[in-house]
C-alpha positions in Angstrom: 24.3 -24.5 34.3 21.8 -22.8 31.9 19.0 -20.3 32.3 15.7 -20.8 30.4 13.1 -18.0 30.1 9.6 -18.7 28.9 7.2 -16.0 27.8 4.5 -15.6 25.2 6.5 -13.2 22.9 10.1 -12.5 22.0 11.9 -10.0 24.1 13.0 -7.9 21.1 9.5 -6.4 21.3 8.9 -3.3 23.4 7.3 -3.9 26.8 7.9 -4.0 30.5 8.3 -7.8 30.8 10.5 -7.8 27.7 12.7 -5.2 29.2 13.0 -7.3 32.4 13.9 -10.4 30.3 16.6 -8.5 28.4 18.2 -7.2 31.6 18.2 -10.7 33.2 19.7 -12.2 30.1 22.5 -9.7 29.9 23.4 -10.1 33.6 23.3 -13.9 33.4 25.5 -14.0 30.3 28.1 -11.9 32.3 28.1 -14.7 34.9 29.0 -17.2 32.1 25.7 -19.0 31.9 24.1 -20.1 28.7 20.6 -18.6 28.1 17.6 -19.9 26.1 14.6 -17.8 25.5 11.5 -19.7 24.6 8.4 -17.9 23.1 5.3 -18.9 21.1 4.1 -15.7 19.4 5.9 -13.4 16.9 6.3 -9.8 18.2 4.3 -6.9 16.7 7.6 -5.2 15.8 11.2 -6.1 16.7 12.5 -2.8 18.1 15.6 -4.2 19.8 18.4 -6.4 18.5 18.8 -10.0 19.7 21.3 -10.3 22.5 24.6 -12.1 21.6 24.7 -15.3 23.6 21.0 -15.9 23.8 19.4 -18.7 21.9 15.9 -17.7 20.8 13.5 -20.7 20.3 10.0 -20.2 18.9 7.5 -23.0 19.6 5.9 -24.3 16.4 2.1 -24.2 16.1 -0.4 -24.2 13.3 -3.0 -22.3 15.2 -1.4 -19.0 16.2 -4.1 -16.3 16.5 -6.8 -18.8 15.6 -7.8 -21.2 18.4 -6.7 -20.4 21.9 -7.4 -23.9 23.2 -5.6 -25.7 20.4 -2.8 -23.2 20.5 -2.4 -23.6 24.2 -2.3 -27.5 24.0 0.2 -27.4 21.2 2.4 -25.0 23.0 2.4 -27.3 26.0 3.4 -30.2 23.7 6.2 -28.4 21.9 7.5 -26.7 25.1 7.8 -30.0 26.9 9.5 -31.5 23.9 12.0 -28.6 23.7 12.7 -28.5 27.4 13.5 -32.2 27.5 16.3 -31.5 25.0 17.5 -28.2 26.5 17.3 -28.6 30.3 20.0 -30.4 32.4 19.8 -31.1 36.1 20.2 -27.9 38.3 19.4 -25.5 35.5 17.3 -22.4 36.2 13.9 -21.8 34.6 12.1 -18.4 34.7 8.4 -18.3 33.8 6.1 -15.3 33.5 2.7 -16.9 34.0 1.4 -19.7 36.2 0.2 -21.4 33.0 3.8 -22.1 32.0 4.0 -24.6 34.9 2.2 -26.9 32.5 4.9 -26.4 29.9 7.5 -28.0 32.2 7.7 -31.8 32.5 7.4 -33.0 36.2 10.8 -34.5 36.2 12.3 -31.1 35.3 10.1 -29.3 37.8 11.5 -31.6 40.5 15.2 -31.3 39.6 15.6 -27.7 38.6 15.1 -24.2 40.1 11.8 -22.8 38.9 11.2 -19.0 39.3 7.7 -17.5 38.7 7.5 -13.8 38.0 4.5 -11.5 38.6 3.8 -9.5 35.5 0.4 -7.9 36.3 -1.9 -6.9 39.2 -2.8 -10.1 41.0 -6.5 -10.1 39.9 -5.5 -10.0 36.2 -2.4 -12.3 36.6 -4.4 -15.1 38.2 -7.2 -15.9 35.7 -9.9 -18.6 36.3 -7.6 -21.0 34.4 -4.3 -20.1 36.1 -5.6 -20.3 39.7 -6.1 -24.1 39.8 -2.8 -24.5 37.9 -1.0 -22.5 40.5 -2.7 -24.3 43.4 -1.7 -27.7 42.0 1.9 -26.9 40.8 3.1 -24.2 43.2 4.8 -26.9 45.3 7.3 -27.2 42.6 8.2 -23.5 42.7 11.4 -22.4 44.3 10.7 -18.6 44.1 7.8 -16.3 43.3 9.1 -12.9 42.5 6.4 -10.3 43.2 6.5 -6.5 43.1 5.5 -5.1 46.6 4.0 -5.9 49.9 0.7 -4.4 48.6 0.7 -7.2 46.0 1.3 -9.7 48.7 -1.9 -8.6 50.5 -3.8 -9.3 47.3 -2.1 -12.7 47.0 -3.4 -13.6 50.5 -6.9 -12.7 49.4 -6.8 -14.9 46.3 -5.2 -18.0 48.0 -6.2 -17.8 51.7 -5.9 -21.6 52.1 -2.5 -22.0 50.6 -0.8 -18.7 51.4 1.4 -20.1 54.2 3.0 -22.6 51.8 3.5 -19.8 49.2 4.9 -17.1 51.6 8.3 -18.8 52.1 8.9 -18.7 48.4 8.1 -15.0 47.8 10.8 -12.5 47.0 10.0 -8.8 46.6 11.7 -7.5 43.5 10.6 -4.2 41.8 11.5 -3.4 38.2 15.0 -2.0 37.7 15.5 1.4 36.0 17.6 0.9 32.9 18.2 4.5 32.0 20.8 6.8 33.6 19.9 9.7 36.0 19.1 13.2 34.5 22.0 15.5 33.8 20.1 18.6 34.9 17.1 19.6 37.0 13.7 19.5 35.4 12.1 22.8 34.5 8.4 23.5 34.7 6.4 23.2 31.4 3.2 21.9 29.8 4.5 19.0 27.8 2.7 15.9 29.0 3.8 12.3 28.0 2.5 8.8 28.0 4.5 5.8 27.0 3.0 2.3 26.8 1.5 -0.5 24.8 -1.2 0.8 22.4 -4.1 -1.3 23.8 -7.3 0.6 24.7 -8.7 -2.2 26.8 -5.8 -1.8 29.2 -4.4 1.7 28.7 -7.6 3.7 28.5 -6.6 6.3 26.0 -10.2 7.5 26.0 -9.7 8.6 29.6 -6.6 10.5 28.6 -8.6 12.4 26.0 -11.3 13.3 28.5 -8.7 14.8 30.8 -7.1 16.8 28.0 -10.5 18.3 27.2 -10.5 19.8 30.8 -7.1 21.5 30.5 -6.6 25.0 29.3 -4.8 25.9 26.1 -1.1 25.4 26.0 -1.0 21.8 27.2 0.4 19.2 24.8 0.2 15.4 25.1 2.7 13.1 23.3 1.9 9.4 23.2 4.6 6.8 22.4 4.2 3.1 22.1 3.5 0.1 19.8 0.8 -2.4 19.5 -1.5 -4.3 17.0 -2.2 -2.3 13.9 -5.9 -2.3 14.6 -5.3 -0.7 18.0 -3.0 2.0 16.6 -5.7 2.9 14.0 -8.3 3.2 16.7 -6.1 5.6 18.7 -5.3 7.7 15.6 -9.0 8.0 14.9 -9.7 9.1 18.5 -7.2 11.9 18.4 -7.7 13.0 14.8 -9.5 16.2 15.8 -7.1 17.2 18.6 -4.2 19.5 17.6 -2.7 19.2 21.1 -2.5 15.3 21.2 0.0 13.5 19.0 0.8 9.8 18.6 4.5 9.2 17.6 4.7 5.5 17.5 7.3 3.5 19.4 10.6 5.0 20.7 13.9 3.3 21.5 15.2 6.5 23.2 12.9 6.7 26.2 15.4 8.9 28.1 15.4 11.6 25.5 11.5 11.7 25.3 11.3 12.0 29.0 13.9 14.8 29.1 11.7 16.7 26.6 8.6 16.3 28.8 7.4 17.8 32.2 4.7 15.4 33.5 3.9 11.7 33.1 0.3 10.6 32.9 -1.3 7.1 33.3 -5.0 6.4 33.0 -4.8 2.6 32.6 -7.6 0.3 33.7 -4.9 -1.9 35.2 -1.2 -2.4 35.3 1.3 -4.7 36.9 4.2 -2.5 38.1 4.9 -0.3 35.1 8.4 0.2 33.8 7.4 3.5 32.4 6.6 4.9 35.8 10.0 3.7 37.1 11.7 5.5 34.1 9.6 8.7 34.4 10.4 8.9 38.1 14.1 8.4 37.5 14.2 11.5 35.2 12.4 13.7 37.8 8.9 13.7 36.1 6.0 14.1 38.6 3.3 11.5 37.9 -0.5 11.7 37.8 -2.2 8.3 37.7 -5.5 6.5 38.3 -5.5 4.3 41.3 -6.0 1.0 39.5 -3.1 -1.3 40.6 -1.5 -2.1 44.0 2.1 -1.2 43.1 1.2 2.4 42.3 1.2 3.1 46.1 4.9 2.1 46.1 5.8 4.1 43.0 3.9 7.3 43.8 3.6 8.9 47.2 0.4 11.0 46.9 1.3 14.7 47.1 5.1 14.1 47.1 6.2 13.0 43.6 2.7 13.1 42.1 -0.9 12.3 42.7 -3.0 9.2 42.8 -6.5 9.8 41.5 -9.7 7.8 42.1 -10.5 6.0 38.9 -12.4 8.0 36.2 -12.4 11.2 38.3 -11.3 13.2 35.3 -11.8 16.6 36.9 -9.6 15.7 39.9 -7.0 14.3 37.4 -6.9 17.6 35.5 -6.8 19.6 38.7 -3.8 17.5 39.9 -1.9 18.4 36.7 -2.7 22.1 37.2 -1.7 21.9 40.9 1.8 20.4 40.1 2.4 23.1 37.5 1.0 25.9 39.6 4.5 27.2 40.4 8.1 26.6 39.8 8.7 25.9 43.5 5.9 23.2 43.6 7.1 21.6 40.5 10.8 21.5 41.6 9.9 19.9 45.0 8.0 17.1 43.3 10.6 16.6 40.7 13.4 16.3 43.3 11.2 13.9 45.3 10.7 11.7 42.2 14.5 11.4 41.7 15.1 10.7 45.4 12.4 7.9 45.4 14.0 6.4 42.2 17.0 5.2 44.3 14.8 2.1 45.3 14.8 1.0 41.6 18.4 1.7 40.9 19.6 -0.9 38.4 22.5 -2.4 40.4 20.4 -2.8 43.5 17.5 -4.6 41.7 19.7 -6.8 39.5 21.7 -7.9 42.6 18.4 -9.3 44.0 17.8 -11.2 40.7 21.3 -12.6 40.5 21.0 -13.8 44.1 18.2 -16.2 43.3 19.6 -17.1 39.8 22.9 -18.0 41.3 
């Protein structure tokens, strides 16, 4: 039996989905399964080594970054061709978009376990193109791994006519925390941190800058992440005149950067689940985030381990930061609550759920 994972880019790139892929691959190899990772776009930067035992297969196309339609059609052609060679009966296939249901020949869909994985908030995940694909091909799915019950409510709204057929296939699986618990209790301080893909249209770094303008002197914001060169240059231009905001590029030592920080911020226009919030919480960092995705309610209990802020209310966002840091006692309470809540994303617990459906 083999496991096949299909995603748009290679898992050696930084990112939440890529982290999930790597953890699934490592655990699957421990079980003695062969693993194939199929992707169709070269990563911005390969920050992580390939995993021994994983076969990485890039789909060939002459239209990468040029024509979406031609690229998509060619990807379907090459993926089906590859899968016919690679897949045996009773293999497992994990896909990270409803569109990838078109990549799999019907014969393979019928004779193998197919697992669809949520990677973003439902309104973003299901585009106008992927909705009809999902409706037509969801009958071939064995499992649909989604984040939380809050995401299930959105799924019901999007597919009211077919939700009864989908419900039986749904498994609630949050993202696993891949870094170890903190060695010591967090201390109050004014070092703020953001870790994420450098992509203004999603991450809303402009919103972060507006918040920083409202904070008194002594606060510092460190931004870590990677993305397309054009996006990095845009961010660098935005913060050029701020001596209290610094972009550091990507990091492979997330734990150390979180240990050096006191508070995690998120101003994104949208997210799926957010590995970075899982990691921040595990290290005892209180979180302040805009209320722009369903799973946030599961990750942050407003007033306990951080604050959930109405979108674009920059003053309330800044006030929440000051409130958390108003006293050592307040900060310690929230920090301890964050660590306690992180038990729900403990690595062994979450990966046990994954291995249950992969086995």
